[in-house]
KOLKOLPA-728631 format. One line per field, with one value per residue (C-alpha): residue in one letter; x, z, y. Coordinates in Angstrom, 1 decimal, always signed. Layout:
% KOLKOLPA-728631
type = (A / ...) $
c1 = (X / ...) $
c3 = (Z / ...) $
c2 = (Y / ...) $
This chain:
% KOLKOLPA-728631
type = (M / T / E / D / K / P / D / E / Q / K / Q / K / D / A / D / F / S / R / R / A / F / I / K / T / A / L / I / G / G / V / A / V / A / S / G / A / V / I / A / K / K / V / S / S / L / S / P / N / K / N / P / N / N / V / L / N / D / D / L / Q / Q / D / K / L / M / K / G / K / E / Y / V / L / M / T / R / K / E / K / E / Q / M / V / R / M / F / E / D / E / Y / Y / K / Q / V) $
c1 = (-59.5 / -59.0 / -58.2 / -55.3 / -53.5 / -52.1 / -50.8 / -49.0 / -47.5 / -46.3 / -44.7 / -43.0 / -41.7 / -40.4 / -38.7 / -37.1 / -35.8 / -34.4 / -32.6 / -31.3 / -30.0 / -28.4 / -26.8 / -25.4 / -24.1 / -22.4 / -20.8 / -19.6 / -18.2 / -16.3 / -14.9 / -13.7 / -12.2 / -10.4 / -9.0 / -7.7 / -6.0 / -4.4 / -3.2 / -1.7 / +0.1 / +1.5 / +2.6 / +4.4 / +6.3 / +7.8 / +11.3 / +11.4 / +13.3 / +15.3 / +16.0 / +19.5 / +20.3 / +19.1 / +21.2 / +24.3 / +23.7 / +23.5 / +26.7 / +28.5 / +27.3 / +28.4 / +31.9 / +32.1 / +31.0 / +33.5 / +36.3 / +35.2 / +36.5 / +34.4 / +35.9 / +34.5 / +33.9 / +35.6 / +33.6 / +34.6 / +33.4 / +30.0 / +29.6 / +30.5 / +27.9 / +25.2 / +26.0 / +25.8 / +22.4 / +21.1 / +22.3 / +20.5 / +17.4 / +17.2 / +17.9 / +14.8 / +12.6) $
c3 = (+15.0 / +11.3 / +11.3 / +13.7 / +11.5 / +8.9 / +11.8 / +13.3 / +9.9 / +9.5 / +13.0 / +12.1 / +8.8 / +10.6 / +13.2 / +10.5 / +8.5 / +11.7 / +12.4 / +8.9 / +9.1 / +12.5 / +11.3 / +8.2 / +10.2 / +12.7 / +10.0 / +8.3 / +11.6 / +12.3 / +8.8 / +9.1 / +12.6 / +11.4 / +8.4 / +10.7 / +12.9 / +9.9 / +8.5 / +11.8 / +12.1 / +8.5 / +9.0 / +12.3 / +10.5 / +7.9 / +8.8 / +10.2 / +8.0 / +9.8 / +7.5 / +9.0 / +8.1 / +4.6 / +4.2 / +5.6 / +3.1 / +0.3 / +1.3 / +1.6 / -1.8 / -3.3 / -1.8 / -3.1 / -6.6 / -6.7 / -6.2 / -9.3 / -12.8 / -15.9 / -18.2 / -21.6 / -22.2 / -25.0 / -27.8 / -26.6 / -23.0 / -24.4 / -26.4 / -23.4 / -21.3 / -23.9 / -24.2 / -20.4 / -20.4 / -23.3 / -21.6 / -18.4 / -20.2 / -22.2 / -19.0 / -17.4 / -20.4) $
c2 = (-6.3 / -6.4 / -2.7 / -3.2 / -5.7 / -3.3 / -1.1 / -4.1 / -5.0 / -1.4 / -1.6 / -4.8 / -3.3 / -0.3 / -2.4 / -4.5 / -1.5 / +0.0 / -3.3 / -3.4 / +0.1 / -0.5 / -3.7 / -2.0 / +0.9 / -1.4 / -3.5 / -0.3 / +1.0 / -2.2 / -2.1 / +1.5 / +0.8 / -2.3 / -0.5 / +2.3 / -0.3 / -2.0 / +1.3 / +2.4 / -1.0 / -0.7 / +2.8 / +1.9 / -0.8 / +1.6 / +2.9 / +6.4 / +8.7 / +11.3 / +14.2 / +14.6 / +11.0 / +11.5 / +14.6 / +12.7 / +9.9 / +12.4 / +14.1 / +10.8 / +9.7 / +13.1 / +12.7 / +9.1 / +10.2 / +13.0 / +10.5 / +8.5 / +9.0 / +8.7 / +6.0 / +5.0 / +1.4 / -0.3 / -2.0 / -5.4 / -4.6 / -3.5 / -6.6 / -8.8 / -6.9 / -7.3 / -11.0 / -11.4 / -9.7 / -11.8 / -15.0 / -14.1 / -13.2 / -16.4 / -18.4 / -16.9 / -17.5) $
């Protein structure tokens, strides 16, 4: 009977290590599956970009910019703009 005891202990240790492995594998599987579900949900929420719509937007923007004229700012306009940026900056700080 004393000889059987170490074999029983080995069997219990083997059962415990199998359970620990299965438990770890299951937790990992659940984590991977939930990550995949979240990734699918996030990707479905992003807007679908149709290449034709992007091309149309680019063409419209080009037409709009061609109608614009480049005008230099005066020194006074530059100083006013700098003051405006400084005032906004100091309001936030």
